[in-house]
N, C-alpha and C positions, 0 to 999 in steps of 0.2 A: 760373858755369855750374853748374846742378844735376845731380843724378845721372841724370835722364831728359831731358837736353838734348843737342843736337847743334849743332856749329858748322860752317858750310859756306861756301865761296866762291860769290858770286853775281854775275850780270851783269844790267843793266837798261838800257832805252832810255827816257830822260826828256827831254822837249823836243827830240826828234830828236838826242840826244847819248848816247854810250855811257858808262855808269857801271859800275864794278866795286867789289866790297867783300866784306863778310862778314855773315852772318845767323846768329843763334842761335835755334833752334827748340825748342819744348817739347812735351811729350806732349799737351797740350791743344790743339794745332794753332795756337798763337800764338807770337810771338817778337819779337825786335828786329833791326833791320837798319841797317848803316852803309855808305854808298856814297861814292865820289868820282869825279869826271869823269876820263876817260882823257885828254881833250884839255887840261884845265886842272885839275890836282890840287888847286888851292886851292878849287875848287867842291865842296862836300860836302853830303850830306844824311843824316839819321838819323831813325829813327822805329820804329813798331811795325807788325806785320803779323799777319794771321790767314788761314788757309786757308779757302776757301769751297767748294772741290771737290778732286778728286784732284790737279790740277795748276794750279789757279787760286786766287787770293786777293786780299785787299785790303790796301793799305798806307796808313798815316797818317804822313806824314813831312814834315819841314821842311828846307829847304836854306838854306845860308848863302852869301853872296857870289855869288848868281846875278843876272846882269844883268837 
């Protein structure tokens, strides 16, 4: 994590399922994210994100073990 980075806890709804995890954001409004399913912790996803607005953004992530 760099000098101008922040690490935060995050929640997301993917495929109608609750995921929690952590994201690392950078000053340039990009970052990385790691999530795992609350219902089945073996289901995880990770990727990169970028903010497109004050509270919105896009994520490019891949999941493992998703049925």
